[in-house]
Residue frames as qw, qx, qy, qz and C-alpha x, y, z in Angstrom:
[[0.446, 0.315, 0.007, 0.838, 83.77, 100.07, 96.83],
 [0.172, -0.578, -0.423, 0.676, 83.50, 103.13, 99.03],
 [0.213, 0.579, 0.481, 0.623, 81.43, 105.87, 97.44],
 [0.091, -0.382, -0.308, 0.867, 80.84, 109.53, 98.17],
 [0.446, 0.516, 0.148, -0.716, 77.45, 110.70, 96.90],
 [0.848, 0.406, 0.311, -0.136, 77.43, 107.83, 94.41],
 [0.577, 0.760, -0.276, 0.111, 80.78, 108.77, 92.82],
 [0.880, -0.246, -0.053, 0.402, 84.04, 107.02, 93.58],
 [0.021, 0.981, -0.189, 0.050, 86.66, 109.59, 94.53],
 [0.916, -0.120, 0.090, 0.372, 89.87, 107.63, 93.79],
 [0.081, 0.950, -0.298, -0.040, 93.13, 109.56, 93.97],
 [0.941, 0.115, -0.097, 0.303, 96.71, 108.48, 93.42],
 [0.210, -0.906, 0.360, 0.078, 100.28, 109.25, 94.43],
 [0.879, 0.342, -0.229, 0.241, 103.74, 108.08, 93.41],
 [0.653, -0.681, 0.124, 0.307, 106.96, 107.79, 95.43],
 [0.132, 0.819, -0.517, -0.212, 110.47, 108.77, 94.48],
 [0.915, 0.257, -0.308, 0.031, 112.61, 106.08, 92.83],
 [0.195, -0.729, 0.599, -0.268, 115.10, 104.52, 95.28],
 [0.419, 0.143, -0.885, 0.141, 116.74, 101.37, 96.56],
 [0.690, -0.537, -0.238, -0.424, 114.37, 99.71, 99.07],
 [0.277, 0.263, -0.747, 0.544, 115.64, 99.45, 102.65],
 [0.386, -0.473, -0.776, 0.158, 113.86, 98.25, 105.77],
 [0.190, -0.668, -0.472, 0.544, 111.59, 100.86, 107.41],
 [0.142, 0.033, 0.318, 0.937, 111.69, 103.28, 104.45],
 [0.326, 0.573, 0.463, -0.592, 108.67, 105.58, 104.26],
 [0.296, 0.203, 0.686, 0.633, 107.12, 105.43, 100.79],
 [0.131, -0.621, -0.446, -0.631, 104.00, 107.56, 101.45],
 [0.038, -0.087, -0.539, 0.837, 102.68, 110.01, 104.03],
 [0.189, -0.609, -0.717, -0.283, 98.98, 109.98, 104.86],
 [0.113, -0.049, -0.321, 0.939, 97.73, 113.33, 106.10],
 [0.356, -0.092, -0.092, -0.925, 94.45, 114.91, 107.14],
 [0.757, -0.051, 0.334, -0.559, 92.66, 111.71, 108.12],
 [0.630, -0.083, 0.770, 0.062, 92.17, 108.08, 107.17],
 [0.470, 0.453, -0.466, -0.598, 92.20, 106.70, 103.62],
 [0.895, 0.085, 0.415, -0.138, 91.02, 103.44, 102.06],
 [0.160, -0.486, 0.713, 0.479, 93.74, 101.81, 99.97],
 [0.809, 0.433, 0.020, -0.398, 92.47, 100.73, 96.57],
 [0.925, 0.287, -0.085, 0.234, 95.82, 99.47, 95.20],
 [0.286, -0.828, 0.433, 0.213, 99.54, 99.60, 95.99],
 [0.919, 0.341, 0.057, 0.188, 102.09, 98.53, 93.41],
 [0.382, -0.736, 0.406, 0.384, 105.88, 98.62, 93.49],
 [0.770, 0.638, -0.015, 0.011, 107.63, 98.82, 90.11],
 [0.739, -0.342, 0.285, 0.506, 111.22, 97.64, 89.64],
 [0.314, 0.920, -0.103, -0.212, 113.09, 100.37, 87.74],
 [0.325, 0.658, -0.678, 0.024, 116.64, 98.93, 87.83],
 [0.859, -0.047, -0.499, -0.104, 117.22, 95.18, 88.33],
 [0.650, -0.662, 0.329, -0.176, 118.10, 93.59, 91.69],
 [0.249, 0.498, -0.831, 0.015, 121.11, 91.37, 92.22],
 [0.604, -0.084, -0.787, -0.091, 120.89, 87.91, 93.85],
 [0.079, -0.107, 0.643, -0.754, 120.11, 89.21, 97.37],
 [0.230, -0.381, -0.877, -0.182, 116.97, 87.34, 98.47],
 [0.135, 0.005, 0.299, -0.945, 115.06, 90.45, 99.67],
 [0.058, -0.548, -0.827, -0.111, 111.35, 90.29, 100.47],
 [0.080, -0.240, -0.039, -0.967, 108.82, 93.15, 100.59],
 [0.202, -0.572, -0.776, 0.170, 105.97, 93.81, 102.99],
 [0.039, -0.583, -0.155, -0.797, 103.77, 96.92, 103.41],
 [0.393, -0.399, -0.652, 0.511, 103.17, 98.58, 106.82],
 [0.142, -0.829, -0.234, -0.489, 101.02, 101.40, 108.21],
 [0.478, -0.151, -0.467, 0.728, 102.72, 103.51, 110.88],
 [0.124, -0.831, -0.438, -0.321, 99.98, 105.81, 112.21],
 [0.062, 0.601, -0.278, 0.747, 100.62, 109.07, 114.03],
 [0.533, -0.352, 0.483, -0.599, 98.51, 107.67, 116.90],
 [0.964, 0.017, 0.097, -0.247, 98.69, 103.92, 117.47],
 [0.625, -0.413, 0.623, 0.223, 101.00, 101.06, 116.67],
 [0.307, 0.511, -0.622, -0.508, 102.73, 100.26, 113.37],
 [0.737, 0.091, 0.636, -0.211, 101.10, 97.23, 111.72],
 [0.091, -0.189, 0.773, 0.598, 101.80, 95.34, 108.51],
 [0.656, 0.371, 0.276, -0.596, 98.95, 95.05, 106.03],
 [0.799, 0.420, -0.369, -0.222, 100.50, 92.38, 103.81],
 [0.920, -0.268, 0.208, 0.197, 102.49, 89.23, 104.19],
 [0.263, -0.632, 0.521, 0.509, 106.08, 89.10, 102.92],
 [0.690, 0.578, -0.242, -0.362, 106.53, 88.74, 99.17],
 [0.959, 0.082, 0.098, 0.253, 108.42, 85.92, 97.56],
 [0.587, -0.411, 0.216, 0.663, 112.12, 86.61, 96.99],
 [0.368, 0.906, 0.034, -0.206, 113.02, 89.62, 94.84],
 [0.526, -0.450, 0.556, 0.460, 116.43, 88.13, 93.99],
 [0.288, -0.039, 0.683, 0.670, 117.41, 88.87, 90.37],
 [0.308, 0.731, 0.563, -0.233, 114.08, 90.69, 89.83],
 [0.434, 0.210, 0.409, 0.775, 114.32, 92.46, 86.47],
 [0.098, 0.261, 0.040, -0.960, 113.38, 96.03, 85.62],
 [0.450, -0.042, -0.479, -0.753, 109.72, 96.22, 84.64],
 [0.432, -0.270, -0.858, 0.065, 108.59, 93.59, 87.15],
 [0.351, -0.525, 0.034, -0.775, 105.97, 94.52, 89.74],
 [0.210, -0.183, -0.863, 0.421, 104.91, 93.66, 93.29],
 [0.352, -0.388, -0.280, -0.805, 101.19, 94.34, 93.88],
 [0.305, -0.120, 0.659, -0.677, 99.28, 94.38, 97.16],
 [0.424, -0.235, -0.805, -0.343, 96.78, 91.51, 97.36],
 [0.323, -0.316, 0.327, -0.830, 93.99, 92.57, 99.76],
 [0.663, -0.201, -0.686, -0.225, 92.61, 89.05, 100.39],
 [0.695, -0.648, -0.283, 0.135, 93.79, 89.26, 104.03],
 [0.135, -0.955, 0.261, -0.048, 96.23, 91.42, 106.00],
 [0.604, -0.491, 0.605, 0.166, 98.65, 88.48, 105.94],
 [0.830, 0.460, 0.303, 0.090, 98.43, 87.66, 102.20],
 [0.519, -0.316, 0.365, 0.705, 101.72, 88.02, 100.32],
 [0.331, 0.689, -0.121, -0.634, 101.81, 90.56, 97.48],
 [0.855, 0.404, 0.319, 0.056, 101.59, 89.27, 93.91],
 [0.301, -0.558, 0.488, 0.600, 104.80, 89.28, 91.84],
 [0.737, 0.636, 0.224, -0.051, 104.70, 89.79, 88.06],
 [0.642, -0.264, 0.365, 0.620, 107.96, 89.37, 86.14],
 [0.079, 0.607, -0.242, -0.752, 109.13, 91.85, 83.54],
 [0.085, -0.057, 0.862, 0.496, 108.71, 89.24, 80.80],
 [0.108, 0.590, 0.800, -0.040, 104.95, 89.61, 81.30],
 [0.153, 0.515, 0.276, 0.797, 105.20, 93.28, 80.40],
 [0.027, -0.040, 0.465, -0.884, 104.07, 94.30, 83.87],
 [0.557, -0.233, -0.380, -0.701, 100.52, 93.20, 83.02],
 [0.010, 0.000, -0.881, 0.473, 98.72, 92.03, 86.14],
 [0.343, -0.481, -0.695, -0.410, 95.16, 90.81, 86.49],
 [0.212, -0.371, 0.400, -0.811, 95.14, 91.75, 90.15],
 [0.037, -0.180, -0.939, 0.290, 93.18, 90.02, 92.86],
 [0.343, -0.458, -0.492, -0.656, 89.38, 90.08, 92.57],
 [0.389, -0.337, -0.683, 0.518, 88.90, 91.23, 96.16],
 [0.143, -0.790, -0.343, -0.487, 86.33, 93.69, 97.51],
 [0.616, -0.571, -0.317, 0.440, 88.22, 94.22, 100.79],
 [0.166, 0.881, -0.076, 0.437, 89.32, 97.73, 101.66],
 [0.665, -0.210, -0.365, 0.617, 92.40, 98.35, 103.79],
 [0.106, -0.933, -0.141, -0.312, 91.88, 101.51, 105.80],
 [0.644, -0.048, -0.310, 0.698, 94.91, 103.28, 107.24],
 [0.244, -0.901, -0.274, 0.231, 95.04, 106.27, 109.56],
 [0.226, 0.938, -0.205, 0.165, 97.08, 109.44, 109.15],
 [0.671, -0.568, 0.423, 0.219, 100.80, 108.70, 109.48],
 [0.161, 0.613, -0.654, -0.413, 103.13, 106.94, 107.07],
 [0.974, 0.181, 0.066, -0.122, 103.12, 103.89, 104.83],
 [0.190, -0.712, 0.664, 0.129, 106.42, 102.09, 105.08],
 [0.839, 0.278, -0.446, -0.140, 108.07, 99.03, 103.62],
 [0.702, -0.510, 0.495, -0.050, 109.48, 96.12, 105.55],
 [0.640, 0.571, -0.505, -0.099, 112.40, 94.58, 103.69],
 [0.891, -0.368, 0.264, -0.027, 113.48, 91.13, 104.84],
 [0.898, 0.112, 0.096, 0.414, 116.99, 89.67, 104.43],
 [0.429, -0.351, 0.118, 0.824, 118.71, 92.84, 103.12],
 [0.259, 0.682, 0.016, -0.683, 118.14, 96.02, 101.13],
 [0.779, 0.534, 0.315, 0.092, 117.44, 95.67, 97.44],
 [0.477, -0.291, 0.338, 0.757, 120.22, 96.62, 95.04],
 [0.175, 0.443, 0.585, 0.656, 117.87, 97.67, 92.27],
 [0.118, 0.076, 0.214, -0.967, 115.73, 100.77, 92.40],
 [0.018, -0.498, -0.865, -0.054, 111.96, 100.82, 92.85],
 [0.206, -0.142, -0.022, -0.968, 109.08, 103.27, 92.54],
 [0.043, 0.338, 0.889, -0.307, 105.79, 102.83, 94.43],
 [0.263, -0.247, -0.381, -0.851, 102.27, 103.74, 93.25],
 [0.058, 0.298, 0.825, -0.476, 99.13, 104.01, 95.37],
 [0.289, -0.399, -0.453, -0.744, 95.45, 104.54, 94.55],
 [0.161, -0.245, -0.754, 0.588, 93.30, 105.54, 97.49],
 [0.218, -0.694, -0.492, -0.479, 89.97, 106.98, 98.56],
 [0.048, 0.276, -0.453, 0.846, 90.04, 109.77, 101.17],
 [0.375, -0.500, -0.781, 0.011, 87.70, 109.04, 104.11],
 [0.241, -0.728, -0.343, 0.543, 87.88, 112.54, 105.59],
 [0.330, 0.933, 0.104, 0.098, 87.72, 115.98, 103.97],
 [0.037, 0.911, -0.408, 0.056, 91.28, 116.95, 103.12],
 [0.801, -0.325, 0.489, 0.117, 92.78, 113.46, 103.60],
 [0.552, 0.746, -0.343, -0.149, 95.70, 112.98, 101.20],
 [0.893, -0.205, 0.260, 0.306, 98.59, 110.67, 100.41],
 [0.333, 0.900, -0.280, -0.041, 101.90, 112.12, 99.24]]
C-alpha cells in the first residue's frame, strides 16, 4: 500500500446515478496522478435483458486512453443492489460481479497491485448496448501529488 509519512491517505468520491452508456465519464482526476485503491459500480435500478458488459478506462489529459480492466460478464437482468468491483490482478482481469441476493457483500480480490492513473478522466466502456438500469460508481484512491483529487 502506498504510504505518506507512514499514514495511508485514502480518499473517496462517488458519481451521479445514471444509465451507463459507452464512453461516459464517471470521475475526473485533477491536480496529478492517483493510485486507485478500489472502484465499485452499484446497480440502483435493475437492468433489462440487454447483455451489456462493463470495463473501466483511464483517459488522461496527456497521453492515450487505456482500459485498466477486462470486460465484465453480462449485466443482463442484473438486479438492484448488485455490484461490479474492479479486480486489480492485471489490467486485463474482468471485474467481479456480486448479485443482489448476496446483499452486495464482496470479499474483494486479495491483490497488492496499485493502478496509477494520470490527471484526466475515468470512463466506462459499455459493450453490446447501454444499460437500462441506473448505476452509481464509487472510488477509493490515494493522491500521488499535492492537490490531486478525484471528483
